[in-house]
Each structure stands twice: as structure tokens, then as C-alpha cells.
C-alpha positions as CSV (number, residue, x, y, z in Angstrom):
1,X,19.9,-9.6,31.6
2,X,21.3,-7.2,34.3
3,X,20.0,-3.8,34.6
4,X,20.6,-1.6,37.7
5,X,16.9,-1.0,38.5
6,X,13.4,-0.7,37.1
7,X,12.7,2.5,38.8
8,X,14.2,5.9,39.6
9,X,17.6,5.7,41.4
10,X,19.9,8.4,42.8
11,X,23.1,9.0,41.0
12,X,26.1,6.6,42.1
13,X,29.1,8.6,43.2
14,X,31.7,6.4,41.7
15,X,34.7,7.9,39.8
16,X,36.5,6.1,37.0
17,X,40.3,5.6,37.4
18,X,42.4,7.5,34.8
19,X,43.2,5.7,31.6
20,X,45.6,6.6,28.8
21,X,44.1,8.6,26.0
22,X,43.8,7.2,22.5
23,X,43.1,9.2,19.4
24,X,39.7,7.8,18.6
25,X,37.6,10.9,18.2
26,X,35.6,10.7,15.0
27,X,36.0,14.1,13.4
28,X,34.4,12.9,10.2
29,X,31.1,12.5,12.0
30,X,31.1,14.7,15.1
31,X,32.9,17.6,16.9
32,X,33.2,21.2,16.8
33,X,32.0,23.7,14.1
34,X,33.2,27.2,13.5
35,X,30.0,28.7,12.2
36,X,26.3,28.0,12.0
37,X,26.3,29.0,8.3
38,X,25.9,26.5,5.6
39,X,29.0,25.4,3.6
40,X,29.0,27.1,0.3
41,X,30.9,24.3,-1.3
42,X,28.5,21.2,-1.8
43,X,29.9,17.8,-2.4
44,X,28.0,15.1,-4.1
45,X,28.9,12.0,-2.1
46,X,28.9,11.1,1.5
47,X,32.4,9.7,1.4
48,X,33.6,13.1,0.0
49,X,32.0,15.0,3.0
50,X,33.5,12.6,5.6
51,X,36.9,13.0,4.1
52,X,36.6,16.8,4.1
53,X,35.3,16.8,7.6
54,X,38.1,14.6,9.0
55,X,40.8,17.1,7.9
56,X,39.1,20.5,7.5
57,X,40.3,23.5,9.7
58,X,37.1,25.4,9.2
59,X,33.8,23.6,9.6
60,X,30.2,24.7,8.7
61,X,27.2,23.6,10.5
62,X,25.9,21.3,7.7
63,X,29.2,19.7,7.2
64,X,28.6,17.7,10.6
65,X,25.0,18.3,11.8
66,X,21.3,18.6,10.8
67,X,19.4,21.3,12.3
68,X,15.8,20.8,13.3
69,X,13.9,23.9,14.2
70,X,10.9,26.1,13.3
71,X,13.1,29.3,13.1
72,X,16.8,29.0,12.0
73,X,17.7,32.1,14.1
74,X,17.2,29.8,17.1
75,X,20.8,28.6,16.9
76,X,23.8,30.5,17.7
77,X,27.5,30.1,18.2
78,X,28.5,32.1,21.3
79,X,31.2,32.4,24.0
80,X,31.1,30.1,26.9
81,X,28.8,31.8,29.6
82,X,31.3,30.5,32.1
83,X,34.1,32.5,30.7
84,X,36.4,29.7,29.5
85,X,37.0,31.4,26.2
86,X,35.8,28.5,24.1
87,X,32.8,28.8,21.7
88,X,29.6,26.8,22.6
89,X,26.2,26.5,21.0
90,X,23.1,28.6,22.3
91,X,19.6,27.1,21.5
92,X,16.2,28.8,21.7
93,X,12.7,27.6,21.1
94,X,9.6,29.8,21.4
95,X,6.0,28.7,21.9
96,X,5.2,30.7,18.7
97,X,7.6,28.8,16.5
98,X,6.2,26.4,13.9
99,X,6.1,22.7,15.2
100,X,8.7,20.4,13.7
101,X,7.8,16.7,13.5
102,X,4.9,17.4,15.7
103,X,6.9,19.1,18.5
104,X,8.4,22.4,19.7
105,X,12.2,21.9,19.1
106,X,15.5,23.4,18.2
107,X,17.9,20.4,18.0
108,X,21.1,19.4,16.2
109,X,21.5,15.7,15.0
110,X,24.7,14.4,13.6
111,X,24.4,14.0,9.9
112,X,26.4,10.8,9.3
113,X,26.8,9.2,12.7
114,X,24.6,5.9,12.9
115,X,25.5,2.8,14.7
116,X,23.3,-0.3,14.8
117,X,25.3,-2.5,16.8
118,X,28.7,-2.4,18.6
119,X,30.8,-0.2,20.7
120,X,30.7,3.6,20.5
121,X,31.6,6.4,22.9
122,X,29.6,9.8,23.0
123,X,30.4,13.0,24.9
124,X,28.2,16.1,25.2
125,X,27.4,18.8,27.8
126,X,24.5,21.1,28.7
127,X,24.1,24.3,30.7
128,X,20.8,25.7,31.9
129,X,20.9,29.5,31.8
130,X,20.2,31.7,34.9
131,X,16.7,32.6,33.5
132,X,15.5,29.0,33.1
133,X,12.0,28.5,34.3
134,X,11.3,25.4,36.1
135,X,8.2,23.6,34.9
136,X,6.9,20.0,35.3
137,X,6.4,19.4,31.6
138,X,9.5,17.7,30.2
139,X,12.2,19.2,28.0
140,X,14.5,16.8,26.4
141,X,18.0,18.4,26.2
142,X,20.1,15.4,24.8
143,X,19.4,12.1,23.1
144,X,21.1,9.1,21.8
145,X,18.1,8.3,19.4
146,X,17.4,5.6,16.9
147,X,16.3,5.8,13.3
148,X,12.5,5.4,12.7
149,X,10.9,3.3,10.1
150,X,7.6,1.5,10.8
151,X,7.3,1.9,14.6
152,X,8.0,5.2,16.3
153,X,9.9,4.4,19.4
154,X,11.4,6.6,22.4
155,X,15.1,7.0,22.2
156,X,17.4,4.4,23.9
157,X,19.0,7.2,25.9
158,X,17.7,10.7,26.7
159,X,18.6,13.6,29.3
160,X,15.4,15.3,30.5
161,X,14.7,18.3,32.6
162,X,11.5,17.9,34.5
163,X,10.7,20.5,37.0
164,X,13.7,20.8,39.2
165,X,15.1,17.3,38.4
166,X,17.5,16.3,35.7
167,X,16.9,12.7,34.7
168,X,18.3,10.1,32.4
169,X,15.9,7.8,30.7
170,X,16.5,4.5,28.9
171,X,14.4,2.5,26.5
172,X,15.1,-0.8,24.6
173,X,13.3,-3.6,22.9
174,X,14.5,-6.9,21.5
175,X,11.3,-7.4,19.3
176,X,11.1,-6.5,15.7
177,X,10.2,-2.9,15.0
178,X,9.1,-3.3,11.4
179,X,5.7,-4.9,12.5
180,X,6.5,-8.5,11.4
181,X,6.5,-11.6,13.6
182,X,4.1,-13.1,16.1
183,X,5.2,-10.6,18.8
184,X,6.4,-7.3,17.2
185,X,7.7,-4.4,19.2
186,X,5.1,-1.8,20.5
187,X,5.6,1.1,22.8
188,X,3.7,-0.8,25.5
189,X,6.2,-3.8,25.4
190,X,9.3,-1.6,25.3
191,X,11.4,-1.6,28.4
192,X,12.1,1.6,30.2
193,X,14.1,2.8,33.2
194,X,14.8,6.2,34.7
195,X,17.6,7.7,36.8
196,X,17.3,10.8,38.7
197,X,20.6,12.5,38.3
198,X,20.5,15.8,40.3
199,X,18.6,19.0,41.2
200,X,19.1,21.4,38.3
201,X,21.5,24.2,39.1
202,X,21.5,27.0,36.6
203,X,24.8,28.3,35.1
204,X,26.4,25.0,35.7
205,X,27.8,22.7,33.1
206,X,26.5,19.1,33.2
207,X,29.0,17.0,31.2
208,X,28.0,13.5,30.0
209,X,30.1,10.6,28.7
210,X,28.4,7.5,27.5
211,X,30.0,4.2,26.6
212,X,27.5,2.1,24.7
213,X,27.9,-1.3,23.3
214,X,24.8,-1.3,21.3
215,X,22.7,-4.4,21.0
216,X,19.1,-5.3,20.5
217,X,19.8,-9.0,21.3
218,X,18.9,-10.5,24.7
219,X,22.0,-11.1,26.8
220,X,24.3,-8.9,24.7
221,X,25.2,-5.3,25.2
222,X,26.2,-2.8,27.8
223,X,25.9,1.0,28.7
224,X,27.9,3.0,31.2
225,X,26.9,6.7,31.5
226,X,29.0,9.3,33.6
227,X,27.8,12.8,34.6
228,X,30.5,15.2,35.7
229,X,33.0,12.3,36.4
230,X,30.5,10.1,38.4
231,X,28.9,6.9,37.2
232,X,25.2,7.7,36.7
233,X,24.0,4.3,35.2
234,X,25.5,1.1,34.2
235,X,24.0,-2.1,32.5
236,X,25.8,-5.2,31.5
237,X,24.8,-8.3,29.3
238,X,21.6,-6.7,28.5
239,X,20.0,-5.4,25.2
240,X,19.8,-1.6,25.2
241,X,18.5,-0.5,21.8
242,X,16.2,-1.6,19.0
243,X,16.5,-3.5,15.9
244,X,15.9,-0.3,13.8
245,X,16.8,1.0,10.2
246,X,20.0,3.0,10.2
247,X,20.9,2.7,13.9
248,X,21.5,5.0,16.8
249,X,22.7,8.6,16.6
250,X,23.2,11.6,19.0
251,X,21.0,14.7,19.2
252,X,21.3,17.8,21.3
253,X,19.3,20.9,22.0
254,X,15.7,21.7,23.2
255,X,12.7,19.3,22.5
256,X,9.4,19.7,24.3
257,X,7.5,16.5,23.4
258,X,4.2,17.5,25.2
259,X,2.7,20.9,26.3
260,X,4.9,24.0,26.0
261,X,3.9,25.8,29.1
262,X,6.4,28.5,29.0
263,X,6.8,31.4,26.5
264,X,10.4,30.2,25.5
265,X,13.3,28.0,26.5
266,X,17.0,28.5,26.0
267,X,20.0,26.2,26.6
268,X,23.7,26.2,26.1
269,X,25.5,23.1,25.0
270,X,28.9,22.0,23.8
271,X,29.3,20.1,20.5
272,X,28.5,16.3,20.2
273,X,31.6,14.1,20.2
274,X,31.6,10.4,19.0
275,X,34.5,8.1,19.5
276,X,35.6,4.7,18.4
277,X,36.0,1.5,20.4
278,X,39.5,2.3,21.7
279,X,38.4,5.7,23.2
280,X,38.7,6.3,26.9
281,X,36.7,8.1,29.6
282,X,39.6,10.7,30.0
283,X,39.8,11.3,26.3
284,X,36.0,11.9,25.9
285,X,35.5,13.8,29.1
286,X,38.7,16.0,28.3
287,X,36.8,17.4,25.3
288,X,34.0,18.8,27.5
289,X,33.8,22.0,29.4
290,X,34.0,20.2,32.8
291,X,37.2,18.1,31.8
292,X,38.0,14.7,33.1
293,X,38.0,16.0,36.9
294,X,35.3,14.4,39.1
295,X,32.8,17.0,40.3
296,X,30.7,16.0,43.4
297,X,27.0,15.9,42.6
298,X,24.6,15.6,45.6
299,X,22.4,12.7,45.5
300,X,18.6,13.4,45.3
301,X,16.4,12.0,48.1
302,X,12.6,12.2,47.9
């Protein structure tokens, strides 16, 4: 099994060469929306919703995503604060909001996107507003999470703001998560790694592309993660997820898993994009506010 490191690493400034773009974006399960309102036309079957999503020219929030928040007004569709003219999402969470699943959060999760094993591409972007308050209590701003059943496990991939640092965290376990067997999975025997990506700059887009060949089997699987065109993490021939119920799915927004030490948090994000096995870096990165151009990111030295 080959993972880059068992400790925090500086980001590697390696650019991927240009590749031809292929139309592999899964619009049925991811992508832009045109309003945060609910679709007034309800369809009975998942297959009907997927077919509508794939061809619709006007998409509602609940066509594609599930909103997790204590206050539905915490999510808005707004102009890009960088002035690109595109619409982006604005998330807010307040200390006074009701807790959701035991935590302070305003997050979007894809409604129909679940992958247990195999190759999937993801793209997402976050921007910390100019009034972001730096606090050592972690704020999770993006996740490639996994479906929970018996054991509650940390997500296979998460992007976390902690103090002035922007980090990427990885968790994985080959053991059974349903509690069966002589050596079942626990939080204590779950593998973990962390990569320190950068010092957070406000009013700057951080754009992520992840190529995940999901696997919970030893010796199988790979992940490559890019931030702003640079390879931030890479593992090969190594399990990178869990043997879970429905599989892995992306989330974006604000989640404070511990103490919320600030009165409120806000965040801008782009939409979540999922791509099939024949997707390319250029195709996925080109969907994001940063585009496919490499943006130099200073390494962090402590």
C-alpha cells in the first residue's frame, strides 16, 4: 500500500499536462442549479428525476441537492464576489441556529450521487469572505463523505479550515463497518492522513479536482487531488474508503464539528460537479471559477 505520508505535508507544486476534454459530466446527479427554491413538480421515481435533471434547462435546488441546515435562509444564490458574472452559492451558519445531526451546519449534499467502488471525478470550489474570522476550531468546507450505517466514520476526504491553515484530510479502513467479524472497523483503527495545503487568503477561490478510484480493499484504489492546478495529494494501490452502505458522495458548505467559537460563519462556493471515468482534469477544472490554469500556491513551512 502506498500513501505519500502519515503526517502533514506541504502541497506539491506539480501541474498536470493538458488533456483532451470528454463530455463525462454527470448532470443527472450534480452541477449547477438556477434557484434555491424547491421544484413545484414532484416526480415519484428516482429514474424520472435523473432523466429530468440530465436535460432540464432550469434546475431547482431539490432536483440535485439535499440541504442540511437549521435555517433554510442560510443558503442563497448570489453573484460571484470576484465579478465573473457567474452565479455561486452563499452559505451561512449562526451559533444560534438549531443543531443538525449534532452539529452546526449549512451544507449541500448531492441527492443521487453515491459510489461504493470504482472511478469517479469530482470538482468543487470555495471562497472565504473578507470578514472570515480565523479560529483554531475546525470548519469543514467540503467533503467526499460516505454513507453511514452501523459505525459512524469520518469522511474519506475533507477540506478543513483550521486557524489560518487550509488542510485536506483523508480517512480509510478495510475492515467491516457493520460490526461483524473478529476485527471490525472502529474509529481508533481507521487510517488517517492530513495535508497542509496553504495559508488561507480571503476573497480568493480555492478550486479542487479529485480523481478517486474508490476501494476499501487492501492494495486496490487510488486518489489524486489538485488544488488550483497543483497536485496536493496522491496515493496509488491503496484502499481509500470504507465498505459502507450506499457509498461515497460529495458535500459542500459549512460544518463545525466541535465548538462554534464565533457568532457566525459564511462561505462562498461553486456547485458540485461529478464526472465519469473518462473525464479529464481539464474538463473538470474548466467548470470551476479558477479554470484549468495553474495558480501558484506558496508552500507552508512551520
